[in-house]
N, C-alpha and C positions, 0 to 999 in steps of 0.2 A: 478877829478878836480885838479887844481894846488895846490901845498903845502901850499901857503899862505891862500887860501880859506879854506882848510881843517884844518889848525891850528886855524884860526879865528872861524870857526864853532865849533870846539872842545872846545875852550876857552869860547865862548858864552854859549854853553850847560853847561859847568862846572859851570860858574857863575850863570846861571839860576837855576840849580838844587841845588847847595850848599846854595845859598841865604845868610842868616845871619849866617849860621852854621860854617863858617870858614872865614879867611881873603880872600879878593877878589883876591889877587895875587896868592894865593895857588890854588884856584879853576880855575883861568884862566890858570895858568901854567900847572897843571895836565890835564886839559881839552885839552889844545893845544898839549901836548905830546901824549895823547891818540888819538887825532884827526889826528896825523901825523904817528903814529906807523905802521899802515897797509901798508903804502907805502915804508917802509924799505925793502920790498921784491924786490924793483927795483935794489938793490945793489947785489943781488944774481946772479951769473953767472951760468946758467944752461948748458952751453957748446956751444951754437950756438944762432944766433939772433932769429930764429923762436921760439925756446924754451923760450928764454928770454922774447919775446913779449907775447906769448900765456900763459906762466905760471905766468905772472904778474897779479895781482888782482885775485889770486886763493885762497889758504888756508888762507892767511893773511887777506883776505877780506870776508871770510865766516862767516855768522852770528853765526853759531853753534860754531865754534872755538873761535870767539871773546867773545861769552857769557861764554865759559869755562875759558877764560883768565881773564875776568873782576874781579872776586873775589880776585885773587892774586895781581893784580896791585892795587886794592882798599885797600887791607890790607897793602901793602908797603906804600902807600900814608898816610893812617891813622896812621900807626905806626911811620913813620918819623916825623909827626907833633904832635904826642901825642894826637890823636883824635880818638882812638879806640872806644870810646863811641858813635861816629858818623859813625861807620863803614858802617852801612846799607845805609846811605845817600851817603857816598863815593862810595859804590858799585854801586848805581844807577847812579851817575854822571859819573863814569868811563865807565860803560856799555853803557850809551847813547852816550858818546863821541866816543867810539869805533865803535858802529854800525851805527852811522849817517855818518861815513866816507864812507863805501860801499854803503849806501843808497843814498848818494849824487853822488857817482861815477856812479851808475846805471842810472842816468839821462843823462849821456854822451853816446856816441855811441860805445865806445871802447869795452866794454864787461866785466862784473864783475861776477865772479863765486861765488856769494854770497850764493848759496844753497848747497855748498859742506858740507859734503861728500855724500849727497843724490843724487845730480846731478851735473855734471860739465858744465852744460849749461852756456854760457856767456851771462848774461842778459844786455841789453842796450836799454834804451828808446830813446836816441839820441835827446832829445829836447833842450839840452843846450851845447854850446861849452865848451871845457875843461878849457878855461879861459874866464870869463865874468865879467867885472867890476861891472855890476849892480847886480850881485849876491854877490860879495865880499864886496863892499863898505858899504852896510847896516850893515854887521857884524862888520866891522872895526869901523864905526862911533858909533855903539851901545856900543862896548867895550870901545872906547875912552870916551864916555859919562859916562860909569860906573866908569872908573878910575877918571875922572875929578870931577864928582859930588858926588860919593860915596853914601852910604845909599840907602834908598828905591828909591829915585829919579834916582840914577845911575842905579840901577837894572832895572828900568822901561825902561831906554834907551837901555839897553842890550836886554831886551825882545822885544822891538820894532824892533831892528835890526834883531833878529831872525824871527819875524813875516814877516817883509818886504822881507827878503831873501827867505823865503819859499813861500811867495805870488808871487815873481818873478819866482820861479821854477814852480809854478802852472800855471802862465801865459804862460811860455814857452811850457808847455804841451798843453794848449788850442790852442796856435798859431800853434803848429805842427799839431794838428788834423784839423784845418782849412786848412792848406797847403795841407795835404793829400787829402782833399776833392777837392781842385783845381786841384791837380795832377791827380787824377783819372778821372776827367772830361776831362782834356787835353789828357790823354792817350786814352780814349774812342773816342774822337773827331778825333784823328790822327790814329785810327785803330791799336793801339799798345796793344797787349795782354800780359801784363807784368806778369811774375811769381812772382817777388819780387819788392817791391817799398820801397824806403827809402827817408825820408825828414829830413835833419839835418841843423841847423843854420850855417852860415858862421862865421868866426872868430869874437869874441868879441861882438856879438849882437844876437837878436832874431827877426830881421826885414827881413834880406835877407837870404833866405833858398836855400840850394843846394839839388837837386833831382837826385836820381839814380834809374833807372828802368832796370830790367833784363828781356830780352826776347830771350830765346834760345841762338843762336850764337852771339847775340849782347847785348850791354848795352847802355843805353841812359843817358845823363847828361844834366841837365838844371837848371835854377835858377829862383826863384820867390820871389819878394819883397812884403811885406804886403802893400806897398805904390803903387803897380802897379794899374793901372786904369781898368784892365780887369782880367779875370780869365783864363789866357792862359800861359802855360809854353812852351817856345821854347826849343826844345830838339835836341841835336846832338847825332849821332849814331856812335858807335865804335865796332870793332870786339873783341870777347872774346877769340878766338883761342882755342876752346874746343878740337880740334884735338890734340893739344899739351898736354892738360890736360889728355886726355884719355891715352896717351902714358906714362904719368908720375903719374897717380892717385894712384898707389900703393906705391909711394915714401912717407915715413912718413911725411916729411916736406911739400910737396905739399898738401897732404891730411889734414894736420894740419891747414894750412892757409885757405884752402877751408872751413873747419869746423868752424874755429874761425871767419871768415868773414861772416858766416851765408849765404854762397852762393854768396856774393857780391865780386867776384874776377874775374880777367881776366889774361890771360897769353899772353906773347909777346916775342919778341927776340931782342937782341942787340948784333950785331956781331955774335959770335958763342955761346952766352949764352942764356938760356931760363930764363925768368923772370915771377914771379907771383906777382900781386899787390892786396892789400886789397883796394877795391874801396870805402869804407865807409869814409876814412879819407884823406883829401887833396882835390885836384881837378885835372881834366885832364890837362896835363899828370903828374902833380906833386903830387904823392901820398906819404903819410908819411911812409908807409910800402910797399916797393917793394924789393923783394928778388931774387937774382940770385940763381937758384936751380938746374940747369943742364947745361951741355955743349954738343954741337954737335960735335962729333968726327967720321969722316969717315962715315957720314950718320946715325950714332946712337946717341940717346939722352942718355947721361950718367949722372945720378944724382950726385951732388956734395954737399959738406958741404955748407949750404946756407950763403950768404953774403947779409947784408942789404945795399942797395945802397943809396947814398946821393940824396936829392931831387933836388939840384942845381936850385932852383927857384929864379927868379928876383922879390923880394918882392914889390918894389916900384910901377911898373905898375899894379900889382894885387890889391894893396891897393887903388890906384887911381880909378881903375875900380869898386872895391867894393863900394867906397864912392858914385860914381855916380849911380851904379845899385841899391844900397840900397834905393836911393831917388825915384826910380821908372823909371829911364831912361833906355829904352831898348837899350842894346848894347851887343855885343858878348864878352865873357870873353877872356882875353889874353891866347893864346895857344902857348906853347913852342914846339920845335920839338919832335915828338913822336919817340919811338924806331923803327928801321927799321927791315926788314926781316932778318931771320936767314941766315947765309951763308950756302953753300953747299946744296941749293935747298929746305930748310925747310921754307916755308912761315910762317910768324908770324903775321904781322899786316900791315894794310894799313892805308891810311889817314882817318880822321874822315869824316863821311857823314852827311849832314844836314838831320835832322829828320823831 
């Protein structure tokens, strides 16, 4: 999730756990700091964009390592404030503020390696967008009430904010499961035997959902609103260009993106460059993570140091379409130009096909 939400969650947890045992500002400050600490790994340069993306939310988000770190941070906080007699309570507050960060992150689709060092699997429920005001606002209002009202009444406001934020997360999961049911019905009705299916909310809401389905050489994208009057998902079909993947699958960067995306990837070409996109984030053809990973030289595909390509999306028509589609109005999403075929005879991608 975004930094503001993580700071607010950590602060709310700190205030709730410390209660009357320390001044409210101390609990809120240390909770917010601990709620933000795991994301400092984003400032580490691992050498190339693929490493930077796929090593984010790794050790710094692992429950095991955060649990080992909590006693030291708690000791520092208690020592600075002369509250070593309340060290155990500080320990609990710090630990909960630290681990609720990756537990919230895992609700997004990005992928959080919270089980390191036992497994490096990137977990991601994908039921909430990385920024969602309805998750953040209850936390901020609860904290504001705690500051304004103080005492037990203020702490009740803070607790209410935590409860509402978590209730919204629970709602997002329930809504996602409903959408999955609709999607599987639609796939069966259209004769699509999908190997992988993903349903994630579009930006800033849990009403309009984006669907991605993988079937062999193709992937399908569609959208479903909870306000739609039927249980039908209109799907567009696009090529994955697995022939390109087979020629480059031994390249570490290509294999890493394929692993990190949990199989939701496609390859294509732009000029003489080979691209790989993580299909989970963004929408066709504007993906958050598209990397140039190889070049076509004299008929050969030569791996290169990856480059993260800019999205170059026109935000205004997408937001206008989202506002109308969210309300249940059936209309095709705005599609920008897709990358064209590789030069020198290496076909990469063609136009989208109506599913």
